[in-house]
VMD Tcl script that draws the C-alpha trace (Angstrom):
set ca {
  {-67.20 37.48 -9.84}
  {-64.65 34.89 -10.75}
  {-60.63 35.28 -9.89}
  {-60.47 35.87 -13.66}
  {-62.60 38.34 -14.45}
  {-61.18 40.68 -11.15}
  {-58.08 40.15 -12.97}
  {-59.55 41.14 -15.72}
  {-61.00 44.43 -14.32}
  {-57.82 44.98 -12.67}
  {-56.02 45.26 -15.84}
  {-58.09 47.36 -17.22}
  {-58.62 49.51 -14.56}
  {-54.74 49.98 -14.26}
  {-53.84 51.04 -17.93}
  {-54.04 54.87 -17.82}
  {-54.85 55.37 -21.17}
  {-57.84 53.20 -21.11}
  {-58.91 54.66 -17.71}
  {-59.33 58.24 -19.19}
  {-61.08 57.39 -21.89}
  {-63.57 55.11 -19.64}
  {-63.83 58.28 -17.43}
  {-64.43 60.89 -20.53}
  {-66.76 58.85 -21.99}
  {-68.87 58.33 -18.80}
  {-68.86 61.95 -18.06}
  {-69.91 62.64 -21.90}
  {-73.11 60.49 -21.28}
  {-73.91 62.06 -17.78}
  {-73.96 65.49 -19.57}
  {-75.61 63.97 -22.71}
  {-78.77 63.36 -20.15}
  {-78.18 66.18 -18.45}
  {-78.56 68.88 -21.53}
  {-81.03 66.16 -23.21}
  {-83.37 68.97 -23.62}
  {-81.63 71.21 -25.43}
  {-79.51 68.98 -27.35}
  {-83.06 66.75 -28.66}
  {-84.21 70.19 -29.69}
  {-81.75 72.34 -31.35}
  {-78.31 70.02 -32.76}
  {-80.71 66.29 -32.91}
  {-77.96 64.92 -34.74}
  {-75.55 64.84 -31.44}
  {-77.83 62.85 -29.46}
  {-76.31 59.51 -30.92}
  {-72.56 60.36 -30.96}
  {-71.76 59.68 -27.59}
  {-73.45 55.86 -28.04}
  {-70.61 55.33 -30.62}
  {-68.42 56.87 -28.06}
  {-69.32 54.09 -25.95}
  {-68.90 51.76 -27.81}
  {-64.94 52.37 -29.22}
  {-64.55 52.94 -24.81}
  {-65.76 49.18 -24.81}
  {-63.88 48.05 -27.52}
  {-60.89 49.58 -25.59}
  {-61.91 48.18 -22.35}
  {-61.84 44.39 -24.37}
  {-58.81 44.67 -25.63}
  {-57.00 45.63 -22.55}
  {-58.72 42.54 -21.51}
  {-57.54 40.25 -24.28}
  {-53.57 41.42 -23.10}
  {-53.69 38.54 -20.33}
  {-56.79 37.52 -20.06}
  {-58.68 36.22 -23.14}
  {-60.76 33.78 -21.59}
  {-62.83 36.18 -19.69}
  {-63.38 38.17 -22.24}
  {-64.81 35.44 -25.02}
  {-66.66 33.63 -22.26}
  {-68.46 37.32 -21.28}
  {-68.77 38.30 -25.35}
  {-70.37 34.69 -25.65}
  {-73.09 34.86 -23.22}
  {-73.84 38.42 -24.14}
  {-74.51 36.39 -27.56}
  {-76.66 33.95 -26.58}
  {-78.36 36.77 -24.64}
  {-79.23 38.73 -27.95}
  {-80.51 35.99 -30.01}
  {-82.57 34.15 -27.64}
  {-84.02 38.00 -27.55}
  {-84.36 38.32 -31.03}
  {-86.57 35.76 -31.75}
  {-89.39 37.34 -30.16}
  {-88.62 40.93 -29.76}
  {-87.78 43.43 -32.21}
  {-83.67 44.02 -33.21}
  {-84.43 47.92 -32.20}
  {-85.89 46.83 -28.85}
  {-82.82 44.47 -28.34}
  {-80.01 47.38 -29.40}
  {-81.44 49.76 -27.17}
  {-81.34 47.24 -24.02}
  {-77.62 46.17 -24.97}
  {-76.89 49.47 -24.98}
  {-78.40 49.88 -21.43}
  {-75.99 47.19 -20.36}
  {-72.90 49.02 -22.33}
  {-73.80 51.82 -19.99}
  {-73.03 49.57 -16.83}
  {-70.13 48.07 -17.91}
  {-68.77 51.38 -18.98}
  {-69.60 52.72 -15.68}
  {-68.55 50.26 -13.82}
  {-64.83 50.24 -14.94}
  {-64.93 54.38 -14.45}
  {-65.97 53.16 -10.72}
  {-62.69 51.01 -10.75}
  {-60.94 53.97 -12.11}
  {-62.07 56.26 -9.33}
  {-60.44 53.57 -6.90}
  {-56.88 54.24 -8.63}
  {-57.12 57.77 -8.55}
  {-59.40 59.33 -10.71}
  {-60.84 62.52 -9.09}
  {-62.38 64.20 -11.88}
  {-65.35 61.74 -12.50}
  {-66.71 62.66 -9.09}
  {-66.86 65.70 -9.56}
  {-68.14 66.71 -12.60}
  {-70.81 64.20 -11.03}
  {-71.21 66.85 -8.52}
  {-71.74 69.90 -11.37}
  {-74.07 67.60 -13.42}
  {-76.25 67.37 -10.18}
  {-75.91 71.65 -9.86}
  {-76.31 72.31 -13.20}
  {-79.85 70.02 -12.91}
  {-81.06 71.78 -9.93}
  {-80.71 75.02 -11.70}
  {-82.26 74.20 -14.33}
  {-85.21 72.85 -12.81}
  {-85.29 76.10 -10.84}
  {-85.44 78.23 -14.09}
  {-88.00 75.37 -15.76}
  {-90.34 75.94 -12.71}
  {-89.49 80.42 -12.61}
  {-89.47 80.94 -16.55}
  {-90.38 79.40 -19.79}
  {-88.27 76.91 -21.17}
  {-87.23 77.25 -25.22}
  {-88.57 73.78 -25.68}
  {-91.81 74.03 -23.95}
  {-94.40 72.66 -26.01}
  {-92.04 70.43 -28.31}
  {-92.36 66.46 -28.23}
  {-88.97 65.05 -28.81}
  {-89.04 61.71 -30.58}
  {-86.66 58.65 -30.28}
  {-84.94 57.11 -33.15}
  {-87.57 56.17 -36.46}
  {-90.32 57.86 -34.38}
  {-90.31 55.33 -31.25}
  {-93.16 56.05 -29.22}
  {-91.00 55.15 -25.97}
  {-88.81 57.80 -26.42}
  {-91.09 60.46 -26.96}
  {-91.68 63.73 -24.71}
  {-94.33 65.61 -24.78}
  {-92.97 68.85 -22.98}
  {-96.31 70.09 -21.80}
  {-99.69 68.16 -22.45}
  {-103.05 70.12 -21.99}
  {-101.82 73.50 -20.21}
  {-99.75 71.41 -17.78}
  {-95.95 72.25 -17.82}
  {-93.71 68.97 -16.72}
  {-90.78 69.75 -15.06}
  {-87.61 68.15 -16.31}
  {-84.90 71.49 -16.07}
  {-82.87 70.58 -18.92}
  {-83.44 67.06 -19.80}
  {-86.25 64.96 -21.42}
  {-87.13 62.92 -18.34}
  {-87.95 64.34 -14.86}
  {-86.92 60.35 -13.78}
  {-83.63 60.48 -15.57}
  {-83.20 65.00 -14.05}
  {-83.79 63.28 -10.76}
  {-81.23 60.68 -10.68}
  {-79.20 63.06 -11.60}
  {-79.81 65.19 -8.91}
  {-80.08 62.61 -5.76}
  {-76.82 60.77 -6.83}
  {-75.05 63.54 -7.51}
  {-75.79 65.06 -3.50}
  {-75.20 61.85 -2.40}
  {-71.46 61.80 -4.28}
  {-71.03 65.35 -2.73}
  {-71.59 64.51 0.80}
  {-69.03 61.31 -0.68}
  {-66.55 64.35 -1.93}
  {-66.52 66.63 1.85}
  {-66.27 63.15 3.82}
  {-69.79 63.55 5.09}
  {-69.27 65.90 8.05}
  {-71.57 68.39 8.76}
  {-70.51 71.56 6.91}
  {-73.36 74.77 5.16}
  {-72.37 73.80 1.74}
  {-73.30 70.00 2.04}
  {-76.71 70.90 4.19}
  {-77.48 73.62 1.34}
  {-76.52 71.42 -1.48}
  {-79.00 68.54 0.34}
  {-81.88 71.28 0.82}
  {-81.63 72.40 -3.02}
  {-81.48 69.45 -4.32}
  {-84.79 68.05 -2.15}
  {-86.53 71.15 -3.39}
  {-85.57 70.67 -6.71}
  {-87.09 67.02 -6.57}
  {-90.34 68.14 -4.99}
  {-90.82 70.63 -8.19}
  {-90.71 67.55 -10.49}
  {-93.15 64.95 -11.13}
  {-90.53 62.00 -9.13}
  {-91.63 63.06 -5.40}
  {-90.69 59.54 -4.70}
  {-87.06 60.07 -5.60}
  {-87.21 63.11 -2.91}
  {-88.58 61.00 -0.46}
  {-86.14 57.89 -0.90}
  {-83.13 60.96 -1.11}
  {-84.33 62.15 2.61}
  {-84.10 58.75 3.80}
  {-80.63 57.30 2.65}
  {-79.48 61.03 3.90}
  {-81.51 60.74 7.05}
  {-79.84 57.06 7.47}
  {-76.74 57.74 6.49}
  {-75.70 60.97 7.80}
  {-78.21 62.25 10.43}
  {-78.32 59.40 12.32}
  {-75.29 58.41 13.13}
  {-74.79 62.15 14.06}
  {-77.47 61.68 16.77}
  {-77.60 58.55 17.79}
  {-73.13 57.81 17.87}
  {-72.23 61.56 18.44}
  {-69.37 60.66 15.15}
  {-69.87 62.33 12.24}
  {-68.87 61.29 8.59}
  {-68.98 57.50 7.34}
  {-67.48 55.67 9.78}
  {-71.08 55.16 11.64}
  {-73.07 54.88 8.19}
  {-73.12 51.35 8.15}
  {-76.66 51.71 8.90}
  {-76.73 51.81 4.89}
  {-76.22 47.89 3.71}
  {-79.90 46.96 6.04}
  {-81.60 50.13 4.16}
  {-80.51 49.01 1.14}
  {-80.76 45.02 1.51}
  {-84.39 46.33 2.92}
  {-85.18 47.96 -1.11}
  {-84.31 45.61 -2.61}
  {-86.77 42.95 -0.60}
  {-89.00 45.71 -1.02}
  {-88.76 45.66 -4.84}
  {-89.80 42.01 -5.12}
  {-92.79 41.98 -2.36}
  {-94.45 45.20 -2.46}
  {-95.96 44.59 -6.14}
  {-97.57 41.21 -5.28}
  {-98.68 42.17 -1.62}
  {-99.99 45.77 -3.30}
  {-101.12 44.67 -6.54}
  {-104.71 46.46 -6.51}
  {-104.23 48.43 -3.59}
  {-106.05 51.90 -4.34}
  {-103.82 54.42 -1.98}
  {-105.65 57.18 -3.30}
  {-108.87 56.02 -1.89}
  {-106.77 54.89 1.43}
  {-105.01 57.58 2.59}
  {-107.50 60.44 0.48}
  {-104.20 61.87 -1.40}
  {-103.99 61.96 -4.84}
  {-101.87 59.50 -6.06}
  {-102.82 58.42 -9.89}
  {-99.37 57.16 -10.56}
  {-99.14 54.72 -7.79}
  {-102.61 53.90 -8.61}
  {-101.55 52.91 -12.33}
  {-99.16 50.65 -11.28}
  {-101.23 48.85 -8.23}
  {-104.66 48.46 -9.81}
  {-104.11 48.72 -13.39}
  {-100.51 47.33 -14.39}
  {-98.87 45.05 -11.28}
  {-102.30 42.98 -11.74}
  {-101.62 42.00 -15.18}
  {-98.23 41.76 -14.92}
  {-97.65 39.17 -11.81}
  {-99.31 36.16 -14.14}
  {-96.64 36.53 -16.73}
  {-93.57 35.53 -14.22}
  {-95.13 32.38 -14.05}
  {-95.40 31.76 -17.70}
  {-93.30 28.57 -19.15}
  {-90.89 28.84 -20.53}
  {-90.95 32.44 -19.79}
  {-90.42 31.73 -15.55}
  {-87.47 29.94 -16.72}
  {-85.91 32.25 -19.38}
  {-87.34 35.54 -19.27}
  {-88.65 37.38 -22.31}
  {-85.34 38.32 -23.33}
  {-83.86 41.58 -23.71}
  {-86.31 44.44 -25.04}
  {-88.89 42.26 -24.19}
  {-90.94 44.55 -22.06}
  {-92.27 48.26 -22.61}
  {-93.63 50.10 -25.38}
  {-90.40 48.70 -28.24}
  {-91.57 45.62 -27.37}
  {-93.45 42.80 -28.55}
  {-95.98 43.02 -25.34}
  {-97.18 45.98 -25.20}
  {-99.66 44.53 -21.97}
  {-96.16 44.32 -19.79}
  {-95.15 48.15 -20.26}
  {-94.84 50.75 -17.65}
  {-94.25 48.06 -14.80}
  {-92.29 50.59 -13.25}
  {-90.32 48.06 -10.15}
  {-86.82 46.86 -11.18}
  {-87.26 43.30 -9.95}
  {-90.40 43.05 -12.21}
  {-88.14 43.85 -14.94}
  {-85.55 41.33 -14.35}
  {-87.48 38.76 -13.54}
  {-89.64 39.25 -16.66}
  {-86.72 39.95 -18.61}
  {-83.89 37.01 -17.54}
  {-86.60 34.42 -15.82}
  {-87.38 34.72 -12.65}
  {-84.53 32.33 -11.34}
  {-82.06 34.90 -12.30}
  {-83.61 37.59 -10.94}
  {-83.74 35.90 -7.56}
  {-80.12 35.27 -7.61}
  {-79.06 38.47 -8.74}
  {-81.19 40.01 -5.74}
  {-79.45 38.00 -3.47}
  {-76.32 38.52 -4.35}
  {-76.80 42.18 -4.56}
  {-78.12 41.92 -0.75}
  {-74.98 39.51 0.16}
  {-72.76 41.94 -1.54}
  {-74.83 44.96 0.25}
  {-74.11 43.29 3.78}
  {-70.51 42.63 3.16}
  {-69.76 46.28 2.02}
  {-67.24 48.03 3.99}
  {-67.14 52.21 5.03}
  {-63.91 53.37 5.09}
  {-63.65 56.39 3.26}
  {-66.00 58.53 1.82}
  {-65.71 56.64 -1.71}
  {-67.49 53.92 0.13}
  {-69.99 55.70 1.83}
  {-71.31 57.87 -1.97}
  {-71.18 53.93 -3.91}
  {-73.14 52.64 -1.15}
  {-75.85 55.32 -0.64}
  {-76.02 55.05 -4.58}
  {-76.84 51.17 -4.85}
  {-79.13 51.73 -1.76}
  {-80.84 54.65 -3.91}
  {-81.22 52.82 -6.56}
  {-82.75 49.81 -4.67}
  {-85.01 51.71 -3.08}
  {-86.36 54.01 -5.95}
  {-86.57 50.61 -7.68}
  {-89.71 49.56 -5.60}
  {-91.97 51.95 -7.62}
  {-89.21 52.85 -10.14}
  {-87.57 50.78 -12.78}
  {-84.62 53.38 -13.54}
  {-82.09 50.93 -13.78}
  {-82.78 50.39 -17.08}
  {-85.42 53.78 -18.04}
  {-82.69 55.24 -19.84}
  {-79.06 55.90 -19.56}
  {-78.94 57.58 -16.02}
  {-79.59 55.11 -13.91}
  {-77.52 52.53 -15.63}
  {-74.69 54.36 -15.37}
  {-75.01 55.09 -11.75}
  {-75.25 51.54 -10.85}
  {-72.18 50.38 -12.61}
  {-70.64 53.32 -11.28}
  {-71.59 52.55 -7.24}
  {-70.28 49.08 -8.23}
  {-67.75 49.93 -9.86}
  {-66.14 51.93 -6.61}
  {-67.50 48.93 -3.93}
  {-65.68 46.58 -5.87}
  {-61.93 46.97 -4.75}
  {-62.61 47.77 -1.33}
  {-64.35 44.40 -0.70}
  {-61.77 42.51 -2.16}
  {-59.24 43.80 0.28}
  {-61.48 43.21 3.23}
  {-61.66 39.35 1.83}
  {-57.41 39.41 1.25}
  {-57.27 40.28 4.72}
  {-59.43 37.93 6.52}
  {-58.33 35.14 4.28}
  {-54.66 35.20 5.41}
  {-53.83 37.53 3.82}
  {-51.51 40.33 5.10}
  {-52.35 42.74 2.19}
  {-52.89 46.52 3.86}
  {-54.83 48.78 2.31}
  {-52.01 50.42 0.77}
  {-51.12 47.27 -1.18}
  {-51.03 47.15 -4.91}
  {-53.89 46.81 -6.81}
  {-51.90 43.53 -8.45}
  {-50.86 42.06 -5.08}
  {-54.72 41.23 -4.72}
  {-56.38 40.43 -8.08}
}
mol new
graphics top color blue
foreach p $ca { graphics top sphere $p radius 0.5 }
foreach p [lrange $ca 0 end-1] q [lrange $ca 1 end] { graphics top cylinder $p $q radius 0.2 }
display resetview
């Protein structure tokens, strides 16, 4: 990020009124997804209200930035406008609008993460509470019949991509209080990592019980891969330091950095290496969804990476998925493929390289650092076989939140390395 954008972000984060608005709207977005099923079933007119609030919060952010940093605001708006215009040339307006909404989630949550660095404590607690509610919802869904069982939820205008059928052919979908099990699983996993950060990542009965309940709830849903990635992340960041270094807490959690980079690299390499591989036959297990990606989807998607001019520019926002103009590219379920097909292969490679470099340079000094880096690592690992960053609001919100939490400590460490006498307690304006 350029120094001017840093100044803009600091200006927004230092504004008490704007920070409060951003925090509350982010909480509203998370809880809309937490209670998605009852909202869509009984009060559907409320579903898009949080999006209106998000638009207002983004306008407040732009207004705060325009006070002193007019140029970065105008450049950012102009770049987004060009991307939208290019996307509209080949994709439907509704699909582009959904994609722009996802970018708005990331930006809003990014500034919410900056607010956490300024001392806002309500948002992390709210994320943990949302995870606990989701865990309870999954258990209730497994033991009893939810009131919306058998219903089909349609998106705006009956869009097929937003339709969710709660049960099919007598089989039950365990999504707790949410609509998509992907959203529920991310809320549970991310809230668990935030909880470990709030408890300073020390071995306590509460943190152990919360982790156990989270993993068990995820195993009950259809998103068992998320349970696996959560276990790996917790073992790497929490259990391994206790065993290997005999030191509790985030101080010995440096293994998160290479694990996150490994997730980014695997997201790039797994599709071409394993395209066409039949996991069910090789492992003698039922891995139908994994086989669908490996055998049916990825071999059909990979050649599009080298289409010209899409190889350089991508298909644009909203060009992939059931609402886009390319149904053959739907359900790719891989973060790198989605970014490359949306923005072009060079941009995807550059973004993943920047992300890897940032992961390796991120310091780990407190619970906020730990939970944010663990979140990025979890999303990177999940991105191998799930495009959770753009498939709904939840992944986008948590990604933006984690980046916002990590930005300021990274900038402080650079200030010290480059001759600055700035301490950890220096005012933000002095390092922006």
